[in-house]
N, CA, C and O of each residue as an XYZ file, in Angstrom:
532
protein
N       0.836     -1.182      0.000
C       0.000      0.000      0.000
C       0.885      1.253      0.000
O       1.845      1.358      0.764
N       0.544      2.166     -0.852
C       1.320      3.396     -0.949
C       0.930      4.372      0.161
O      -0.243      4.518      0.505
N       1.935      5.025      0.702
C       1.655      6.037      1.728
C       1.436      7.391      1.049
O       1.822      7.597     -0.101
N       0.816      8.297      1.780
C       0.619      9.642      1.223
C       1.964     10.331      0.995
O       2.100     11.140      0.078
N       2.946     10.016      1.818
C       4.276     10.610      1.639
C       4.929     10.094      0.346
O       5.523     10.871     -0.401
N       4.818      8.795      0.089
C       5.363      8.244     -1.152
C       4.681      8.865     -2.369
O       5.338      9.230     -3.344
N       3.371      8.979     -2.297
C       2.618      9.580     -3.400
C       3.085     11.013     -3.628
O       3.298     11.429     -4.767
N       3.240     11.753     -2.558
C       3.694     13.139     -2.649
C       5.090     13.235     -3.265
O       5.339     14.093     -4.111
N       5.992     12.362     -2.844
C       7.351     12.363     -3.401
C       7.336     12.091     -4.901
O       8.036     12.756     -5.665
N       6.544     11.121     -5.316
C       6.472     10.774     -6.739
C       5.832     11.919     -7.523
O       6.327     12.295     -8.586
N       4.759     12.463     -7.017
C       4.087     13.547     -7.733
C       4.957     14.798     -7.813
O       5.020     15.442     -8.861
N       5.621     15.142     -6.726
C       6.493     16.323     -6.732
C       7.671     16.138     -7.680
O       8.043     17.062     -8.403
N       8.253     14.953     -7.676
C       9.399     14.725     -8.556
C       8.962     14.651    -10.018
O       9.687     15.107    -10.903
N       7.787     14.081    -10.278
C       7.316     14.018    -11.664
C       7.014     15.413    -12.196
O       7.173     15.665    -13.390
N       6.586     16.314    -11.335
C       6.361     17.701    -11.758
C       7.654     18.324    -12.284
O       7.616     19.203    -13.145
N       8.784     17.873    -11.773
C      10.087     18.363    -12.253
C      10.502     17.680    -13.546
O      11.334     18.205    -14.286
N       9.933     16.520    -13.824
C      10.222     15.786    -15.058
C       9.406     16.346    -16.216
O       9.876     16.370    -17.353
N       8.195     16.792    -15.934
C       7.284     17.255    -16.992
C       7.928     18.258    -17.943
O       7.738     18.127    -19.152
N       8.679     19.254    -17.467
C       9.287     20.205    -18.401
C      10.361     19.579    -19.312
O      10.702     20.142    -20.352
N      10.879     18.434    -18.917
C      11.897     17.756    -19.732
C      11.356     16.419    -20.249
O      12.102     15.453    -20.408
N      10.056     16.384    -20.506
C       9.391     15.132    -20.888
C      10.038     14.478    -22.106
O      10.231     13.262    -22.117
N      10.369     15.244    -23.111
C      10.970     14.677    -24.322
C      12.317     14.052    -24.000
O      12.608     12.941    -24.442
N      13.127     14.746    -23.248
C      14.431     14.227    -22.850
C      14.272     12.983    -21.988
O      14.992     12.002    -22.169
N      13.334     13.023    -21.057
C      13.107     11.869    -20.174
C      12.695     10.644    -20.983
O      13.174      9.539    -20.727
N      11.811     10.836    -21.955
C      11.376      9.720    -22.795
C      12.539      9.193    -23.633
O      12.693      7.982    -23.796
N      13.356     10.101    -24.162
C      14.545      9.679    -24.925
C      15.473      8.843    -24.048
O      15.951      7.786    -24.459
N      15.718      9.331    -22.840
C      16.589      8.610    -21.905
C      16.025      7.221    -21.606
O      16.759      6.233    -21.600
N      14.722      7.158    -21.360
C      14.084      5.886    -21.025
C      14.255      4.873    -22.150
O      14.724      3.760    -21.912
N      13.885      5.242    -23.363
C      13.931      4.263    -24.456
C      15.367      3.899    -24.832
O      15.640      2.752    -25.184
N      16.270      4.849    -24.762
C      17.679      4.529    -25.025
C      18.165      3.481    -24.030
O      18.796      2.496    -24.416
N      17.874      3.693    -22.765
C      18.311      2.755    -21.723
C      17.589      1.417    -21.838
O      18.202      0.365    -21.654
N      16.288      1.446    -22.140
C      15.523      0.213    -22.283
C      16.142     -0.687    -23.344
O      16.305     -1.888    -23.127
N      16.486     -0.109    -24.489
C      17.037     -0.908    -25.580
C      18.491     -1.290    -25.340
O      18.968     -2.269    -25.914
N      19.203     -0.542    -24.509
C      20.546     -0.952    -24.090
C      20.449     -2.177    -23.180
O      21.231     -3.119    -23.307
N      19.488     -2.151    -22.269
C      19.320     -3.260    -21.319
C      18.841     -4.531    -22.004
O      19.260     -5.631    -21.644
N      17.954     -4.381    -23.002
C      17.423     -5.543    -23.704
C      17.134     -5.166    -25.160
O      16.025     -4.741    -25.484
N      18.125     -5.320    -26.030
C      17.949     -4.946    -27.439
C      16.803     -5.686    -28.133
O      16.279     -5.199    -29.135
N      16.411     -6.843    -27.623
C      15.315     -7.585    -28.264
C      13.973     -6.862    -28.113
O      13.034     -7.144    -28.857
N      13.878     -5.946    -27.171
C      12.625     -5.220    -26.979
C      12.361     -4.221    -28.113
O      11.218     -3.813    -28.320
N      13.389     -3.833    -28.834
C      13.228     -2.837    -29.899
C      12.219     -3.307    -30.941
O      11.504     -2.489    -31.520
N      12.153     -4.610    -31.184
C      11.258     -5.152    -32.211
C       9.787     -4.999    -31.856
O       8.922     -5.142    -32.720
N       9.493     -4.709    -30.589
C       8.109     -4.552    -30.155
C       7.541     -3.167    -30.489
O       6.357     -2.905    -30.276
N       8.399     -2.288    -31.012
C       8.000     -0.905    -31.265
C       8.160     -0.541    -32.738
O       8.941     -1.151    -33.468
N       7.398      0.470    -33.154
C       7.546      1.019    -34.495
C       8.929      1.654    -34.617
O       9.572      1.971    -33.616
N       9.378      1.836    -35.871
C      10.679      2.469    -36.091
C      10.720      3.882    -35.511
O      11.697      4.270    -34.871
N       9.663      4.640    -35.737
C       9.583      6.006    -35.224
C       8.933      5.969    -33.841
O       7.762      5.616    -33.707
N       9.691      6.332    -32.832
C       9.217      6.258    -31.451
C       8.544      7.539    -30.960
O       8.162      7.625    -29.792
N       8.396      8.524    -31.824
C       7.856      9.812    -31.390
C       6.508      9.664    -30.696
O       6.318     10.172    -29.591
N       5.581      8.977    -31.335
C       4.250      8.788    -30.754
C       4.328      7.955    -29.475
O       3.635      8.242    -28.499
N       5.163      6.937    -29.484
C       5.315      6.073    -28.307
C       5.852      6.862    -27.119
O       5.405      6.662    -25.989
N       6.796      7.747    -27.362
C       7.356      8.565    -26.284
C       6.288      9.475    -25.684
O       6.229      9.657    -24.468
N       5.444     10.044    -26.547
C       4.341     10.874    -26.057
C       3.378     10.042    -25.215
O       2.933     10.482    -24.155
N       3.059      8.836    -25.692
C       2.157      7.953    -24.947
C       2.736      7.610    -23.578
O       2.023      7.611    -22.575
N       4.025      7.318    -23.547
C       4.683      6.994    -22.278
C       4.520      8.129    -21.280
O       4.114      7.911    -20.138
N       4.837      9.334    -21.714
C       4.797     10.465    -20.790
C       3.367     10.803    -20.376
O       3.133     11.181    -19.228
N       2.414     10.675    -21.288
C       1.015     10.914    -20.927
C       0.506      9.847    -19.949
O      -0.224     10.152    -19.006
N       0.897      8.611    -20.187
C       0.492      7.526    -19.295
C       1.085      7.714    -17.908
O       0.397      7.540    -16.903
N       2.361      8.067    -17.857
C       2.991      8.331    -16.562
C       2.314      9.504    -15.861
O       2.064      9.451    -14.657
N       2.020     10.555    -16.607
C       1.366     11.726    -16.010
C       0.005     11.339    -15.425
O      -0.344     11.750    -14.319
N      -0.759     10.543    -16.182
C      -2.064     10.092    -15.680
C      -1.891      9.240    -14.427
O      -2.571      9.458    -13.424
N      -0.981      8.272    -14.485
C      -0.783      7.366    -13.353
C      -0.330      8.129    -12.114
O      -0.875      7.937    -11.027
N       0.655      8.983    -12.279
C       1.177      9.749    -11.143
C       0.092     10.674    -10.585
O      -0.050     10.810     -9.370
N      -0.660     11.298    -11.469
C      -1.726     12.192    -11.026
C      -2.885     11.480    -10.368
O      -3.656     12.094     -9.629
N      -3.018     10.185    -10.630
C      -4.146      9.407    -10.102
C      -3.778      8.539     -8.906
O      -4.605      7.749     -8.451
N      -2.587      8.659     -8.397
C      -2.156      7.794     -7.297
C      -3.044      7.910     -6.063
O      -3.140      6.962     -5.283
N      -3.679      9.031     -5.879
C      -4.574      9.205     -4.728
C      -6.004      8.778     -5.050
O      -6.877      8.805     -4.182
N      -6.238      8.385     -6.299
C      -7.581      7.982     -6.736
C      -7.499      6.589     -7.363
O      -7.674      6.429     -8.571
N      -7.235      5.607     -6.540
C      -7.035      4.254     -7.036
C      -8.262      3.692     -7.741
O      -8.132      2.814     -8.594
N      -9.445      4.178     -7.401
C     -10.657      3.716     -8.072
C     -10.637      4.067     -9.562
O     -11.256      3.370    -10.366
N      -9.939      5.130     -9.936
C      -9.778      5.510    -11.339
C      -8.525      4.865    -11.940
O      -8.520      4.447    -13.097
N      -7.485      4.796    -11.143
C      -6.198      4.326    -11.648
C      -6.181      2.825    -11.919
O      -5.721      2.400    -12.979
N      -6.668      2.026    -10.994
C      -6.556      0.574    -11.125
C      -7.209      0.043    -12.407
O      -6.568     -0.726    -13.122
N      -8.453      0.414    -12.729
C      -9.031     -0.101    -13.977
C      -8.246      0.324    -15.226
O      -8.124     -0.449    -16.176
N      -7.724      1.535    -15.222
C      -6.938      2.002    -16.365
C      -5.639      1.213    -16.500
O      -5.237      0.857    -17.608
N      -4.987      0.942    -15.382
C      -3.732      0.182    -15.401
C      -4.002     -1.276    -15.772
O      -3.204     -1.891    -16.479
N      -5.098     -1.824    -15.311
C      -5.457     -3.192    -15.694
C      -5.702     -3.275    -17.207
O      -5.252     -4.220    -17.855
N      -6.399     -2.310    -17.759
C      -6.643     -2.285    -19.207
C      -5.330     -2.161    -19.969
O      -5.151     -2.793    -21.010
N      -4.422     -1.355    -19.459
C      -3.107     -1.198    -20.074
C      -2.349     -2.524    -20.061
O      -1.708     -2.892    -21.045
N      -2.428     -3.229    -18.947
C      -1.776     -4.535    -18.837
C      -2.322     -5.525    -19.845
O      -1.562     -6.274    -20.460
N      -3.640     -5.534    -20.018
C      -4.262     -6.439    -20.996
C      -3.812     -6.100    -22.418
O      -3.548     -6.997    -23.218
N      -3.726     -4.807    -22.729
C      -3.247     -4.404    -24.067
C      -1.801     -4.826    -24.286
O      -1.429     -5.216    -25.393
N      -0.986     -4.749    -23.239
C       0.429     -5.093    -23.388
C       0.646     -6.575    -23.677
O       1.656     -6.939    -24.279
N      -0.275     -7.432    -23.263
C      -0.186     -8.850    -23.628
C      -0.238     -8.967    -25.149
O       0.510     -9.745    -25.742
N      -1.114     -8.202    -25.771
C      -1.234     -8.208    -27.224
C      -0.016     -7.650    -27.935
O       0.205     -7.927    -29.114
N       0.771     -6.865    -27.219
C       2.012     -6.309    -27.789
C       3.196     -7.244    -27.586
O       4.335     -6.882    -27.882
N       2.931     -8.440    -27.084
C       3.942     -9.471    -26.829
C       4.864     -9.142    -25.649
O       5.995     -9.625    -25.580
N       4.375     -8.328    -24.741
C       5.145     -8.019    -23.535
C       5.082     -9.230    -22.615
O       4.010     -9.774    -22.352
N       6.244     -9.640    -22.135
C       6.363    -10.793    -21.246
C       6.566    -10.314    -19.806
O       7.052     -9.205    -19.586
N       6.202    -11.136    -18.836
C       6.337    -10.716    -17.428
C       7.740    -10.210    -17.064
O       7.867     -9.261    -16.290
N       8.775    -10.820    -17.604
C      10.137    -10.399    -17.263
C      10.480     -9.015    -17.811
O      11.413     -8.375    -17.328
N       9.741     -8.551    -18.809
C      10.007     -7.227    -19.381
C       9.709     -6.110    -18.390
O      10.299     -5.032    -18.468
N       8.797     -6.364    -17.461
C       8.428     -5.321    -16.501
C       9.620     -4.916    -15.632
O       9.765     -3.745    -15.282
N      10.463     -5.873    -15.290
C      11.657     -5.546    -14.494
C      12.604     -4.653    -15.292
O      13.160     -3.693    -14.758
N      12.783     -4.971    -16.564
C      13.663     -4.179    -17.418
C      13.111     -2.760    -17.580
O      13.859     -1.783    -17.534
N      11.807     -2.663    -17.768
C      11.166     -1.348    -17.891
C      11.363     -0.548    -16.601
O      11.678      0.641    -16.652
N      11.183     -1.184    -15.470
C      11.378     -0.502    -14.192
C      12.798     -0.007    -14.023
O      13.017      1.112    -13.558
N      13.762     -0.828    -14.396
C      15.170     -0.427    -14.307
C      15.442      0.769    -15.203
O      16.115      1.716    -14.794
N      14.917      0.730    -16.430
C      15.116      1.839    -17.376
C      14.425      3.109    -16.886
O      14.960      4.208    -17.029
N      13.236      2.952    -16.309
C      12.502      4.114    -15.804
C      13.257      4.787    -14.662
O      13.428      6.006    -14.659
N      13.702      4.001    -13.708
C      14.438      4.579    -12.583
C      15.731      5.235    -13.046
O      16.111      6.288    -12.535
N      16.404      4.623    -14.005
C      17.638      5.199    -14.544
C      17.347      6.537    -15.217
O      18.070      7.511    -15.003
N      16.292      6.589    -16.030
C      15.933      7.825    -16.726
C      15.560      8.928    -15.729
O      15.945     10.084    -15.902
N      14.818      8.567    -14.699
C      14.466      9.538    -13.668
C      15.712     10.050    -12.951
O      15.834     11.243    -12.671
N      16.624      9.144    -12.663
C      17.878      9.529    -11.996
C      18.656     10.525    -12.856
O      19.194     11.508    -12.345
N      18.711     10.264    -14.163
C      19.428     11.167    -15.066
C      18.724     12.520    -15.163
O      19.362     13.572    -15.112
N      17.410     12.472    -15.303
C      16.644     13.695    -15.502
C      16.529     14.569    -14.267
O      16.535     15.796    -14.364
N      16.424     13.943    -13.116
C      16.235     14.700    -11.874
C      17.546     15.021    -11.171
O      17.591     15.906    -10.317
N      18.599     14.318    -11.519
C      19.932     14.542    -10.939
C      19.862     14.568     -9.402
O      19.442     13.586     -8.790
N      20.266     15.669     -8.785
C      20.337     15.752     -7.318
C      18.964     15.632     -6.656
O      18.871     15.292     -5.477
N      17.900     15.910     -7.411
C      16.553     15.790     -6.846
C      16.082     14.341     -6.754
O      15.047     14.062     -6.150
N      16.837     13.417     -7.352
C      16.484     12.001     -7.273
C      17.194     11.403     -6.068
O      18.169     10.663     -6.197
N      16.687     11.739     -4.913
C      17.272     11.285     -3.653
C      16.937      9.808     -3.427
O      16.119      9.234     -4.146
N      17.563      9.213     -2.442
C      17.276      7.821     -2.102
C      15.805      7.652     -1.717
O      15.188      6.634     -2.033
N      15.256      8.641     -1.041
C      13.856      8.577     -0.635
C      12.922      8.660     -1.849
O      11.919      7.950     -1.917
N      13.256      9.522     -2.795
C      12.459      9.641     -4.022
C      12.561      8.341     -4.822
O      11.560      7.842     -5.338
N      13.762      7.803     -4.920
C      13.950      6.543     -5.644
C      13.136      5.416     -5.012
O      12.507      4.629     -5.720
N      13.146      5.340     -3.696
C      12.378      4.301     -3.005
C      10.880      4.457     -3.274
O      10.176      3.464     -3.456
N      10.401      5.682     -3.298
C       8.983      5.929     -3.569
C       8.630      5.526     -4.994
O       7.609      4.877     -5.220
N       9.462      5.904     -5.953
C       9.225      5.516     -7.353
C       9.287      3.999     -7.512
O       8.495      3.420     -8.256
N      10.211      3.361     -6.825
C      10.329      1.905     -6.896
C       9.048      1.247     -6.409
O       8.560      0.296     -7.019
N       8.513      1.748     -5.324
C       7.273      1.208     -4.774
C       6.100      1.440     -5.729
O       5.313      0.530     -5.986
N       5.990      2.646     -6.243
C       4.892      2.978     -7.160
C       4.981      2.131     -8.420
O       3.983      1.559     -8.858
N       6.173      2.049     -9.005
C       6.306      1.244    -10.219
C       5.970     -0.220     -9.919
O       5.321     -0.884    -10.727
N       6.401     -0.714     -8.783
C       6.098     -2.095     -8.414
C       4.607     -2.356     -8.354
O       4.135     -3.378     -8.851
N       3.858     -1.441     -7.748
C       2.402     -1.584     -7.664
C       1.783     -1.556     -9.058
O       0.916     -2.373     -9.369
N       2.224     -0.622     -9.898
C       1.684     -0.522    -11.258
C       2.002     -1.775    -12.070
O       1.138     -2.305    -12.768
N       3.240     -2.243    -11.976
C       3.648     -3.427    -12.744
C       2.875     -4.666    -12.307
O       2.432     -5.451    -13.147
N       2.711     -4.845    -11.009
C       1.953     -6.004    -10.507
C       0.498     -5.930    -10.983
O      -0.085     -6.941    -11.371
N      -0.070     -4.747    -10.949
C      -1.448     -4.566    -11.400
C      -1.576     -4.897    -12.879
O      -2.541     -5.540    -13.290
N      -0.622     -4.467    -13.671
C      -0.649     -4.761    -15.105
C      -0.486     -6.269    -15.358
O      -1.229     -6.853    -16.147
N       0.473     -6.880    -14.695
C       0.725     -8.311    -14.902
C      -0.453     -9.171    -14.465
O      -0.782    -10.161    -15.118
N      -1.087     -8.791    -13.356
C      -2.202     -9.573    -12.836
C      -3.478     -9.443    -13.678
O      -4.385    -10.269    -13.580
N      -3.530     -8.401    -14.498
C      -4.720     -8.185    -15.322
C      -4.772     -9.246    -16.413
O      -5.696     -9.252    -17.226
């Protein structure tokens, strides 16, 4: 269960990511494909639209952390769609690693150990919800 403090840390730090959304998305996908080059085949050649979707999805999820009644069904639907995209359960760990790395790069000194722990917890809840769907 997420605490209000964890939610606040994630929301406050994501507010600092929003102005660099394009850079953050670039960092994420670059790192994702470095960690697992086989994942590149799951995406179109042009990642522009995908990067926008990623940042919009993150913005929705982060903004909805206090409203789980809205967030959970949306995340479950996202998980079901990802099965159709050939996403495997082990890919969620790679995505989480790439996400935390991108946040660390983008937030620099603002990505404290406490912020990282909060993001780790939030991503874990989202990933489990998606996988269980």
